[in-house]
C-alpha positions in Angstrom: -6.6 56.3 66.1 -3.7 59.1 64.3 -2.1 57.0 61.5 -3.6 55.6 58.3 -3.1 52.7 56.9 -3.6 52.4 53.4 -7.3 51.6 52.3 -9.0 53.5 55.3 -11.4 56.1 54.5 -10.6 59.5 55.2 -11.3 62.9 55.1 -9.0 65.5 53.2 -8.5 69.6 53.6 -7.5 71.6 51.0 -7.2 75.8 50.9 -9.4 76.6 47.9 -9.1 80.4 47.8 -6.6 82.4 50.8 -8.5 84.9 52.8 -8.6 88.1 50.7 -8.8 86.3 47.4 -12.6 85.7 47.5 -14.7 87.3 44.7 -15.3 90.7 45.6 -19.5 90.4 46.3 -18.7 87.5 48.7 -19.3 89.5 52.4 -17.2 91.2 54.7 -16.5 88.6 57.4 -16.4 86.3 54.7 -13.4 87.6 53.0 -11.4 87.5 56.1 -12.3 83.4 56.1 -9.9 80.6 53.4 -12.3 79.5 51.7 -12.2 75.4 52.4 -12.7 72.2 50.7 -13.0 68.5 52.6 -12.9 65.5 51.0 -13.8 62.0 52.2 -11.8 59.3 50.2 -9.6 55.9 50.7 -5.7 56.0 51.8 -3.7 55.3 49.2 -0.8 54.9 51.6 -0.7 55.5 55.3 -0.2 58.5 56.6 -0.4 61.1 59.9 -2.9 63.4 60.7 -1.5 66.6 59.1 0.4 64.9 56.6 0.0 64.9 52.7 -2.5 62.2 52.1 -3.2 60.8 48.6 -7.1 59.3 48.4 -9.5 58.3 46.0 -13.0 59.3 46.3 -16.2 56.9 45.7 -16.6 58.6 42.2 -13.1 57.6 41.4 -11.6 60.7 41.2 -7.8 60.7 42.7 -6.8 64.3 45.1 -4.5 64.9 47.9 -4.6 67.0 50.5 -3.8 67.3 54.1 -5.1 63.7 56.1 -7.5 65.7 58.9 -10.0 62.4 59.8 -10.3 59.0 60.2 -13.1 57.0 59.5 -15.2 60.5 59.5 -18.7 60.4 60.7 -21.6 61.9 58.4 -23.1 64.5 60.2 -26.3 66.1 58.7 -29.1 68.2 60.4 -31.6 71.0 58.7 -30.6 73.6 61.4 -32.3 74.6 64.4 -36.4 75.0 64.8 -37.8 77.4 63.1 -41.2 78.4 64.1 -42.7 80.2 61.0 -41.3 76.8 59.7 -43.9 74.7 61.2 -46.2 77.6 60.6 -46.2 77.0 57.1 -46.2 73.1 57.4 -50.0 73.7 59.4 -51.6 75.5 56.6 -50.1 72.8 53.9 -51.5 70.7 55.5 -55.4 72.1 56.1 -54.9 73.7 52.5 -53.9 69.8 51.0 -57.2 68.2 53.5 -59.2 70.9 51.8 -58.7 70.1 48.2 -58.9 66.4 48.7 -62.5 66.9 50.2 
């Protein structure tokens, strides 16, 4: 599906800051990238991917940007496994078990 209809759940994108206009304390490699914002909401009119789309978010905020996805997925994860965190977990369980006695 490349066309959103009014009422569809969509995601838009905006460029908040262009590369080179980032805060001076931002790392050099990050300075070379635009700061982007993605917002999900309900389409207020028909539109194709890549076109401007007006949306209303679930909190009622009206905004617009470039339509980048229709029926976007929620994707969450906590990154790669960190062996150090496993050791912390095991130590914490040991401490807590000792406190219960």
